[in-house]
C-alpha atoms as one frame of an Amber mdcrd trajectory, in Angstrom:
protein
 108.688  98.324 108.695 110.759  97.714 112.021 107.477  96.650 113.720 108.099
  93.072 113.112 109.017  91.267 116.464 106.606  93.965 118.368 103.834  93.665
 121.054 100.606  95.771 120.661 101.137  97.336 124.207  97.741  99.103 124.070
  94.590 100.131 121.835  92.555 103.180 122.372  89.688 104.376 120.300  88.107
 107.229 119.822  87.331 109.372 116.231  90.671 107.808 116.038  92.095 104.312
 116.437  95.481 104.041 117.814  97.400 100.927 118.846 101.046 101.175 120.798
 103.770  98.412 119.936 106.729  97.736 121.783 109.497  95.790 121.728 112.364
  95.450 124.182 116.270  94.993 123.675 118.742  92.374 125.067 119.289  94.533
 128.924 115.683  95.489 129.117 116.413  98.855 126.672 113.159  99.545 124.691
 114.712  98.867 120.932 111.186 100.254 119.621 108.132 102.222 121.333 105.742
 103.082 117.868 102.098 104.409 117.583  99.833 103.348 114.658  96.879 106.463
 114.242  94.025 105.068 112.110  91.522 107.554 110.534  89.584 106.146 108.190
  87.615 102.289 107.957  89.949  99.478 107.780  89.568  95.672 108.348  90.174
  93.440 110.411  90.433  89.420 109.729  90.299  87.158 112.183  92.688  83.635
 112.160  89.128  82.160 111.307  89.429  84.605 108.306  85.959  86.479 109.383
  86.480  89.699 107.804  84.955  92.597 110.006  84.913  96.483 108.306  86.112
  98.756 111.217  84.984 102.357 111.833  87.117 105.077 114.020  84.667 106.751
 115.689  82.139 104.144 116.128  82.821 102.774 119.454  81.485  99.633 120.941
  82.184  97.861 117.420  85.443  98.667 117.520  85.936  96.231 120.228  87.077
  93.284 118.491  90.530  95.410 118.537  90.517  94.970 122.119  92.186  91.005
 121.254  94.954  92.537 119.669  96.385  93.659 123.168  99.612  91.176 123.701
  99.474  90.320 120.255 103.063  90.076 118.493 103.426  91.997 114.773 104.840
  88.622 112.797 104.661  90.568 109.336 104.316  94.191 108.016 103.798  95.266
 104.085 102.879  98.277 102.718 102.437  98.110  98.717 100.092 100.061  95.993
  99.785 103.517  96.956  99.710 103.115 101.062  97.690  99.748 102.127  98.651
  98.808 105.060  99.098  94.853 106.212 100.257  93.652 109.955 100.175  90.270
 110.814 100.040  88.967 114.255 101.275  86.124 116.276  97.560  84.521 116.232
  96.008  84.324 112.491  94.796  87.698 112.608  95.280  90.764 109.904  95.027
  93.925 109.796  94.696  95.982 106.433  94.518  99.854 106.001  93.556 100.977
 102.474  94.673 105.088 101.734  91.737 107.088 101.607  90.641 109.498  98.640
  89.938 112.404 100.636  91.701 112.026 104.017  94.704 110.997 106.160  94.511
 107.558 106.960  97.304 106.141 108.941 100.591 107.306 109.926 102.927 105.202
 112.284 105.468 107.112 114.611 107.789 106.480 117.615 111.414 106.182 118.497
 113.270 103.100 116.569 110.843 103.140 113.308 110.766 105.739 110.497 107.733
 107.914 110.779 105.095 106.542 108.062 102.245 109.252 106.873  99.870 108.281
 104.653  97.887 111.336 103.353  94.481 111.430 101.161  95.004 109.558  97.799
  98.201 107.687  99.548 101.656 107.848  98.607 103.811 107.093  95.637 107.101
 107.800  97.056 107.227 104.987  99.150 110.704 103.764 100.047 111.709 100.027
 100.315
């Protein structure tokens, strides 16, 4: 996944969680501009190992996500039927599992391949 090296440039919450990522190429041109939309509960683990279950649409309980602003993605992994794991330069980790009934997450933008994990997950991953 192309997000390694991108920086979190925006977080937004409503009934979904949206995290925007950007990376500049040499010369100032935008190399990647992407948005991750999370629609189901997910886990945020801070650098000390404290895990918090985050649920989109729950307002102030999503405040820990604000700490991702300006962090750099250092690791991305998609496993199984669509479990997304992102690692950040401060040691924070974000993990989203597929949901049996709902679309769990999707990634769109320029400079990246779009990904959509629908109900029950996906089985045709291209690595």
